[in-house]
C-alpha positions, 0 to 999 in steps of 0.5 A: 595950778599957776606959776606961784603955786608951781614955784611954792611946790619947789620946797617939797621933796617931790614934784606935784603929781601929774606934771608933764615931763617938760614941767617936771624937768623945770621943777627939778631944774629949780631944785638944782638937779640938772641931771634929772631935769635933762633926763626928763626932756632928753628924748622928747620930740615935742616943741615943749620938750625941745624948748625945755631941753634947749633951756637946760643945755643953755643953763648947763653952759652947753651953748652949741647944744642949746642952739641946736635945740632952740632951732628945733623948738622954734626958739623960745630964748629969753634975755635971762635964764630966770626970765626964760624959766618963768616964761616956759613954766607959764606957757606950759601951765597955761597949755595944761589948763586947756581941754 
């Protein structure tokens, strides 16, 4: 799946089968469901999960909480939320394509 296909799937009722939790969180975020997006990454202790967790808190306006998660993730911030969302999606999709 590429970013364009991922974005096209957002018109559906449910995320595509087999998405990782961080990708599913970004899918729900794009649908406007912050609570569901946050729940998917809230307790993930992976770099990808923490990067998405940071993004979700940044988007939710919780700057200090976002900073904590950015630090733990190794900082993945982008100048805009949209640019960060796209970069996260592309990175996670690329990682999921590798054996």
